[in-house]
C-alpha positions in Angstrom: 3.1 4.5 -18.6 5.2 5.7 -21.4 2.9 4.2 -24.0 0.0 6.1 -22.3 1.8 9.4 -22.6 2.5 8.8 -26.3 -1.0 7.7 -27.0 -3.0 10.4 -25.3 -0.7 12.7 -23.4 -1.6 11.4 -19.9 -0.4 8.5 -17.7 -2.3 6.8 -14.9 -0.8 5.9 -11.6 -1.5 2.9 -9.4 -3.5 3.9 -6.2 -4.0 2.0 -3.0 -6.4 4.5 -1.3 -4.9 5.2 2.1 -3.6 8.0 4.2 -0.6 6.9 6.2 2.2 8.1 8.5 5.5 6.6 9.6 5.6 4.3 12.6 7.3 1.4 14.3 5.6 -1.8 15.4 6.7 -4.8 17.4 6.0 -8.3 15.9 7.2 -11.5 17.5 9.8 -9.6 19.5 11.1 -7.7 16.5 10.7 -4.0 15.9 9.7 -3.1 12.3 9.1 0.1 10.5 6.1 0.7 8.4 3.2 2.8 7.3 0.4 3.3 9.9 -2.9 3.6 8.1 -4.7 6.6 9.4 -7.4 6.5 6.7 -8.7 3.9 4.3 -10.7 5.5 1.6 -14.1 3.8 0.8 -14.3 2.2 -2.6 -10.6 1.9 -3.2 -8.2 -1.0 -3.5 -7.3 -0.8 0.2 -11.0 -0.9 1.3 -11.7 -3.8 -1.2 -8.7 -5.7 0.3 -10.1 -5.3 3.8 -7.4 -3.0 5.1 -8.4 -1.0 8.2 -7.5 2.2 10.0 -4.7 1.2 12.5 -3.2 -1.5 10.3 0.6 -1.1 9.7 1.9 -2.0 6.2 5.4 -3.4 6.7 6.0 -4.9 3.2 4.7 -4.9 -0.3 5.5 -7.9 -2.5 8.2 -8.9 0.0 10.0 -5.6 0.0 10.2 -3.8 3.3 8.1 -0.6 3.8 10.0 1.9 5.9 7.1 4.4 6.2 4.4 6.3 4.3 6.7 7.7 1.5 8.1 4.2 1.0 4.7 2.7 0.6 3.7 5.4 -1.9 6.9 5.0 -3.8 6.4 1.2 -4.1 2.7 1.5 -5.2 3.6 4.0 -7.9 6.1 1.5 -9.4 3.2 -0.7 -10.3 0.5 -0.3 -13.0 -3.2 0.0 -12.1 -4.8 -3.4 -12.0 -1.6 -5.1 -10.6 -2.2 -7.5 -7.7 0.2 -7.0 -4.8 0.7 -8.8 -1.5 0.9 -6.5 1.5 2.5 -7.5 4.8 0.2 -6.0 7.4 0.4 -5.9 11.1 -3.0 -5.9 12.8 -3.4 -6.3 16.5 0.2 -7.4 16.8 0.0 -10.2 14.2 1.6 -10.1 10.8 -0.6 -11.3 8.0 -0.7 -11.1 4.2 -3.4 -9.1 2.4 -3.8 -9.2 -1.3 -4.9 -6.0 -3.1 -5.5 -5.1 -6.7 -4.3 -1.6 -7.2 -6.7 1.0 -8.6 -6.1 4.1 -10.6 -5.4 7.5 -9.1 -7.8 10.2 -10.4 
């Protein structure tokens, strides 16, 4: 990002494309915190990865997500175009979803 600022005075940020809130979810008898997806924006990295409203993101690249701000903070640490693996709870089952982060407008 620093090189972008030097080159043209702007910097792009990675973007997943979700609206989320904090939540807790139970998986295999364990309560975990995460980001409940309340909105998945069409045409974004989240939609392309198959994320759905109601999914709960509990990890990104193996790091625990404690809520919506945590998810946003982690996403912003990456560059646009970076592939990440999200730990997602859907219908009580933990699965991994791969997403390629987009660019925030």
